[in-house]
N, C-alpha and C positions, 0 to 999 in steps of 0.2 A: 846266517843267523837262524837258530831253531825257533819254531813257532811256539807261542805260549799255549798251554792247555786251555780248553774252552772254559774251565772252571776257575781260572786264575782271576784275581781281583781286576775290576775295570778301572784303569788308570785315567784320572780326570785332571785337566788343567782348567782353572778359572781365570778369565781375562776380562777385567772391567776397570775403568779409571775411577769408579766411585767405590769408596771403601765400604759403604753400607750395602751396596749391591753385592760385592764379593762376600761379605759376611753372611748375607741372606742365602746366597747359593751354597756356601759351605755348610750352613746349618741344615739345609734341605738334603744335601749330599751325605752328611754325617749320619743321617737316619737310615741309610741303606748299607747293610753290612757287606754287600758285594762290591762296593765302590771304595776306591782309595784315591783321595785327593792328593796328588803329588806336588801341587804347587798352585800359587796364585800370582797374577801379574797385574800391575797397575797401569801398564802402558803397552803399546804395540811393540816397541823396541825390546822390552823385557820378554814379551811373549815369543818373539822370533828367536831370541837367544836361548830361552828355555826349551823350545821345540827342537832347535838344532842339536842341543845337548842330549835330550831325552824325548823321543817320540812318545805320544800318548794315545790312548784309545778314544777318548771323548774330549772335545774342546768346547767349553762354553765361552763364547766370544762376543764381546760388545762390538758394535759397529762404529759409532762415533767416539773416537778418542783423539786427543791432541797429538800431533806429530805423525801418527801412523794409524789409519783406520783398520777395521777388521779385515777388509778385503786385501789391503796391502800386506797385512800379517800373513795371510795365506799364500800370497805370491812370493814373499820373501822367504818364508820357511819351507815352502814346497808342499804339494798335496800329500806326499808320502809320509808326512810327519804326524798325521792323525787319521784315525779310521772313520770318525764321525764328527762333523762340525755342527754345532747348534748355535745359531746367532741369538743373542739376547739384547733386545733394544726396545726403546720406547717409540720407535718410528716404523710405520708399516710401508714406507716408501721404498725400502730396500729389499722387499720380499722377492721380486722378480730377479734381481741381481743375485740374491742368495741362492735361488734355484739354479741360476746359470753356473754357479761355482760348485754345484752339487752338494749344497748343505743338506744335512739330514732333516733338520727342522728349524723353526723360526719362532722364538718365544717373544711375545710382546709384553713389555712391562706396562702396568703391573699384572702379574699372573697369580693364580691361586695354586694351592698345594696339589690339587687334583690334576690340573693341567701339567704342572711340572712332573708329577709322577708318571703320567702317560708318555711324556717326552723322554724321560730317563729310561723307562722300560723299553721303549722303541730303540733307544741308543744301545742298551745292553744286548738286546736281541741281534742288532746289526753287528756289533763287535764279535759276539760269540759265533754268529754265522760265518763271519770272515775267518775267524781262527780255525773253525772246523774245515773250511775249504782249503786253507793253507796246509793244515796237517794232512789232509787227504792227498794234496799234490805232492807233498814230501814223501809220503808213504808210497805213492805210485812210482816216484822216481827211484826209491830204494828197491822196489820190487821189479824195476825194469819194465813197467807197464805204460810208460809214457807213449803218447801217440807217435808213430813213425813220421818222418818228414814227408811232405808231398812228393809224388813222383815228378821227375823232370818234365814229363810230357803233359802234366796237368794243365788244363786250359786256364787262361788268364781270368782272374775274378771279374765278375760283372761290375759295371760302374755303380757306385754307391747311389742309393735312392735319395731323393731330396729329403732334407731334414724337416719333417713336418712337426707341428706342435704335438707334444706327448702329454703335457700336464697343464692345467689351468691354475692360476693363482687366484684364490678366493679370499677377499678381505671382509672381515666382519668385526663387530665390536669386541676388542680385546684379543683377537686372534687372527692369524693368517693360515689358511689351509691350502693344500695342494690336491687337485682332483685329476685323476687320469682321464684323458679324453675318451677312452673306451667306455667309461662309466656314464658319459653324457647321453641322454635320450634324444633331446632336441634343443635347439636354441631359437630364441625369438627376439627381434629387435624391439627396443622400447626407448624412444627418444635417443639420448646419447649413450644408452646402456644396452647390454644384452642380458636377457633372462636365460640362465642356464638351468635346464630341467634335468634332474637326475634322481632316480629312485623315489619319486614323489615329492622331492624337495626342489626349491627354486633359489638360485643365487644370482646376484647382480654383478656383472663385470663391466667396467667402464671402458668400452671399446665399441667401434662400429661393427656391424655385421659384415660389411664388406672386408674390413681388415681381418676379422676372424676367419672368414671364408678362405682368404689367401694363405692362412697359416695351417689350415686343416688338410689332411690327406683326402684328395677328391675321390679316392677309391672307397673311402669309409663314410664321408660326409657329403651331402648334396643339398643344394638349395631347392626347395620345392615351391617357394613363394618369395616375393620380394622381401618379406620380413621373417622368413622361416628357413632354418637349416635342420636336417634330420640326420641321425645316425642310421645308416642303411640297415645295420644289424638289428635295429629295433622295429623294423617294419614287419607287421603281421599280415596285412591285407590291403588291397586296393579295391575301391568300389567306384564305378563310373557315376558321374553326376551329369551335368549338362555342358554342351559346347566344348567337349574335350577336356573338361576338368575332372578331377578324381578326389575322392575322400581317402586319406591315408590313415589307416588304423595301426597304432603301435601296440606292442605287447602289453603295455601297462594300461591299455584302454583309451589312451589319448587319441582324439580324432582331429586331424589336420587337413587343410585344403591344399591340393596340388594344382597350381595354376597351369593352364595349357602351355604357356611359354617355357615351362621347366620340365615338361613331361618326358622329352626324349632322353635327357641326361639320366633321370631316374630309371627309365626303362632299360637303358644300357647297363647300369649298375646291378639291376635286379635280374639281368639275363633274359629280359623279355623281348629283345631284338637281336 
């Protein structure tokens, strides 16, 4: 099947078991001339049938529906039936599961027009980028520039690296956001939560520091205190204090304490031993 041009209308399917919710989404989508709403479904079963008949570019998908929830819809229809999935729900408890099925975004009801516009713009960029890549691959095939197969004597690929956490799920009033772990400056334990520090902002994540440490790549993140983990790439300077302890200065000016018991691990990561 030939790829659609990048400028073709963005085909959207709306799935929600509440009629008022479907009407609200359609009204917002109708204001965008680059979008074509190809249908709406009031149940998961209808959604699966519609997606099997006609794949779409963007799927606005409710989570809790009678008979078949949003995640079952994706399993039954198959991931190839839509380029971008946006979950629309009143519950933030499904955010992590949405991330695991590679949803593009997560809209918490009720949301305002500005939040919806940002989500839709991101979805359109995602779809157009995918179309351009598909066209480029097809053109490369027509021109005979596809990469040659690997030589028979090529060495076996190295074992896959452990799957460490790549994004954090941040819940706030009225929204759920995803933060790439590379953007984290440092983490600090606070009771049953973790304070996530990034770019001068602080977010709370309900998880223990020990659990978080086990999920992070130890080549990029290291514990320097019983209550502190840092991103090694953010370290600017180490200053000796007393009794084997150090002051750790980050690029944003943050000053943290390196306890003696954690010094060897940080030295190794920084190439000091």
